N, C-alpha and C positions, 0 to 999 in steps of 0.2 A: 513539507514532505521529507521524511527521513529524521525529524526533529521530534522534540517533544511538545506537547500541547496541554494548557492548563484550562479546564472549564470549571467555572465558578459560578453557582446558582444559589440564591436564598432558598431556604427549604420550603418556603411558602410563596415561591415565585410563579408557580404554575397553577393557576385556578383547576380545581378538579374537572368542570366540564371539557377545559381547553385540553387538559391531559388525554381525555377520553377520545379526543378527535385528532390528537397530535400524531404524526407519522414518525416512523423511526428511521427513515431513510436517511436524515441528516447525520444521524450518529453513526451510521455505517460509513458515510463518506468521510466524516472526521476520523473514525478508526482507520480507514484506508490510508489516510494521508498521514497519520501520527501512530506508527505502529506500537509504539510503548506509551502512549498517551496516557497522562494521569487526570482522573476525573474524580473531583471532590465536591461535596455539597458544602456550602457555607453555612454553618450552624448557628442558631441564635445564640445571644450572649449568655453565658453561664451553663450552657450545653458543653458535653466533653465531645471533642474532636479526635478521632483515631489518627496517630501518625502515618503520614504517607511515606511509602517506602520506594526508594528508586534503585535499580540495580547500578552498579559502577559502569557497566558497558552493556549496550543493547542492541538488536538488530536494528538495522537502517530503516527497513521496512517490513512487516508482517501484515499481511492483509487478513480480513476477518476469515472464518472458516468456510471452507469450499464445499458448496452443496453441490451432489451430483448433477441436479437439475438447473444449476446456475453457474458454471464454471466462470471466474473472472474474465473479462474481455477489456481490451482497450481499443479504440478507433485506430484505424489505418488510414493512410493518405488517400487510399482510392474510395473511402467512405464505408468501407466494410469495418469488420472487427476481428482481432485474433484472441486467441486463448493466452493468457500470460503464462510464461514458463515457470518451472518449479522454483528456479533460483530467483524469479522475480517476485513470487508469491512468498518465499521465506529466505532470509537473509541471516545466516549465523556467523558471518564472518568476524564479527565482534562479540560473540556470546562466549564468555569464559565457561560456562556448563557444558556447552557442545565440545570445544577443544579438551576440556578435562576427560569427557567420557571418551573421546575418540582416543586419546593418547593411552588411558587406562586400558583399552581393548587391545590397540595396536602393540604397544611396548608391555607386553605381558611376561616379560622374562625369557620368551622363547626367540625373540627377533632382536638383533642389534641395530643400534642406529646409522651404523655404517651401510648395511644392507638396505636402508630406505631413504637414501640421500636425494634420489630423483621424487619419491613421495612426498618428502619436505618441501621440494620445490612445488609440487602439485598445490599442497597446502597453501605456499606462499602466493602462488597466482590466485587461489581463491580469495585470501584475505585482502590482497592488492586491488582486486577489481571484482568485488562480488556481484556486481549487477551489469557488467560490460561482457568481458570475453574479448577476444581478438579476431580479426581476419587477415589472412595473408595477402597483401595487394597483387601479386604475381600469381599465386596459384589459386586463390579463391578459398583455401581450406580456412574454415570458421570453427572456431572452439568457443563453448561456454564458460562462465566461470568455474563451473564443476566438471569441465572435461577438456582442461588443459592441462595435459601431462608431458612435462619436459622430455628431451632426449629420444623421443620416438621417431622413427623414418616415417614419411608421408608419402603415400602414393594412391593416386586415385582408383586404379584397378591393380591388383596385386598378381604376379606371375605365379599361379599354383605351383609350379615346378620347385618353386622355394620353400613350399610348406610341406613338412615331412608327413603330416597326416592325411594328405589329400589322396594318394593312392590307395590307403586302406578304406578311406571315407567312399570313393568312388566304386570300389569292389562291392561294397556292402549297401550301397545306398537304395539299392531297389526295393528296400524294405519301406522306404518313406512312402513312395508312391503307392505300394501295395497296402499299406495300412490307411492312407487317404482314401482310396478307392473304396475299399471295404467299409471304412467308416460312413462315406457318402451313400453308399449303396442301402444303406437302413433307411434312408429317407424315400427311396424309390420302391423299397420291398424286394429288390433284386437279389438280396443275399441269401444264401441257404439259412434256414433257422438255427442250424447248428453253430454258426459263426456270430449271430446276433449277440451282443452284449445284453444281459439282463439290465445291468445298471443304466446302459444307455437308453433302453427302451422305458424305464420306471422313471429316470430323472430328466426332467424336461430340458434341464441346461446341457446334458450331454446329447440330446437329440440333434442330428445334422441341420435339421430345419431351424433350430432356434440357436445354434452355437456361433455363426457368423456375427462378429462385433462390428458395427459401422465405427470408423474412427470419430464420427461427428456424433455418436450417441448420446455424449455427456455434455454438450453443449458445442459453442461455435469451435470447429477444428479447422484448420488450414486444407486438411485432405478431403472435407466435405463429405458427402453421403455415397460416394461412389468407390470407396475403398473399403474392404472388409478383411477381417483377420479371424482365424481360428487358434487363439492363444493356447499353446502347451506351457509356456513359461512366460511370465511378465515380470519384469522387475526383478525381485529377490524371492519370488513364489513361483511354484510349480501349481499350475491351476488343474482342476479335476479332470480336464480333458486329457491331460497327459497320460493318464492310466490307460485311455484306451489307443495310444501309440506306443506299447512298450518296446518295441523293437527299434523305433525312431529314437527313443530317449536313450535306450541301451548303447545305440551307435555313437550319440553325440557325447553321453557320458565317459565312455571307454576311450574316447579321443581328447578328452578335456575341452569340449567346444561348447559348454553352456557358461554363459558370462552372466552378467547382472541387468540385461536388458529385455530381450524377447527371443523366443522360438515360437515360430507361427507359420501357418498358410497364409498367405496375402492373396487376396482377390481383386481384381482391377475390372471393373465393370465396362462392357463394350462402349467404344466412341469416348473413352474418357482417359485421363492422365494425371499424373501428378506432378504440380509447378515444381520449378526448380527451389530447391531447399537444401539445407544442411541439418544433419542430426547433432552437430556441434559437440562431439566428443572423439578424441583422437586415440583413446586407448582401447577401442574396441573396433573391430572389423566386422563385415557382415559377408555371410555365405549365402549364396542364391542358387537354387536348383528348380529348374523347370518343372511343373507338373501337368499343366494345361495350357499349351501355347499355341494361339492363333498366328496366323501367318503376318499379320501387320502388327506386331507388338515390339517393344523393345525398351532400351534404358540408355541413358546419356550421362556421363560422369566427367567433369571438367572437360567437356568438348569431345570426348571419345564415346562413340556409340558401340553397343554390343547388342546380341541377341543372347537370351537364356537359352540354356541347353537340358534336355532331360537326362542325359547321361554323364553330364560334367557338371562341376560346380565352379561358379563364379564368385571370385572374392572382391569386394570393394572396400574402399574407405568412406564411409559415410559422411565424415566431417566436410569432404569435398562437395562442391555443388552439384545436385544430380536431379534428374527428372525422368518419369516415365510416360509412354504413351500406348495405348491399345485403340487402334484406328479400326479394328476388325468387328464381326458382327457378334462376336462371344466373348465370354468372360475369359481374362488371363489369371492363371493361378501359378504361384511359385511356392517354394517352400523356403522360408527365411530363418536364419539363425545368428545372432550376434556372439562373437567369441573374443577372447583377451587378445591383444596384440601380441605377436609371438615375441616381441623384444622384452616385454615384462618378465620378470623374475617371479617366482611363486610368492616370495614375500611380497612385493608390489602388488601382486593380484590380490592376495587375502587382504593388505592394508586398504585396497580400493572397496573391496567388498564391506569391509568395515566402515569405512567413509561413509558409503552409501547407506548401510542399515543405520549408522548413527544420525545421519541426516534426516532419514524416514523417522526414527524415533522422535527426533526434536520437533518434526513437522507436526507430529501427533500431539506433543505436549503444548505447542503453540496454539493448535486447534482447540484443544481442551482449555487453555486460558482464555482465549478469545471468546468462546462459549461463556464461560463463567462471568467474563467481563461483562458481555451483553445482558446475562441473566440479572447481574447486580443493577445494572443501570434501569432495567425493566422494573425491578423492585423498587428501586429508590425513587423513581420518576413516574411511576404507573402508568409505564407505556406498555403498548403490545409489539413485540418484536415482529416485523414483517407483515404488520396490519395497516391499513390506510383508514381505519374508521376509529 
């Protein structure tokens, strides 16, 4: 694991009938254990072998392509499974091409190195511990290898009086609930026809009945099937649904409250809750606004409980351990948005966005290379990838 592997077979070692019945599972296991494994066929005497190429540095582990219907998981102590985190599936800490692309984009002539001293510390943290992260033994604050930005103050729940944008946000935040209820009324037919969106009625993905996405929809996810989201922004991309909430998006954009993670309405089913966890990134904070709040629901962050409010925003640091509960008879719905930590400079925010975009681009390249490797094995060995027959 984390090293190279050499698999050598004579070209005629596998009889044709045996090949037809051979499963590909052992190849996937070997690939997941050796991310940059070299596979060669031993050729008969006199035949010409192509030279094997090996990069100077390579990721410690790169797993096979992630399929939507089968997210990689690993066993837990309780006998269940957990979805592997993105930094576990992809490791570019020692990848020269990744760092070259990152620096070309970050230092493009507009930014001075002195302005990004803390960002360089962030990169150093990733290189030093690409598959670990760290947890504060006193506070429980937990950061992952790509979420450990140095020099930022950490508070489980922030005092909103310290945040300059809050008064304006709360003055205009009625638009969030208004647009949500207008959107959801399309499913019940209660909205006047003049307000209905033609796109929403013609596009099934924009239909309220089809828009809620379960966190468990693409595999085993710790949040289970009881937590659903309406995503307006996810990662670095605006979702089509964002166009149905123009006032909400204008509010966030005008106050610079869209980071690189999520803007969504989150629904927790009755009699369920989210187990204690950390989002493991200290450079973003999370704003919460109540939309539909039953009596017996709430959240706890690092031992401090609070109740959401419909006329006020609550700001927490998701890198601290937190959990939620909804012990009522109805679903709980909140509006959720991630935004950059206020102590980050504009140059640091930009650099972090470029880091994430570069990371995502190299994920795609790694997936493409892995698919190519599997296809080559299939051709060379006469095997059917994914077939047991």
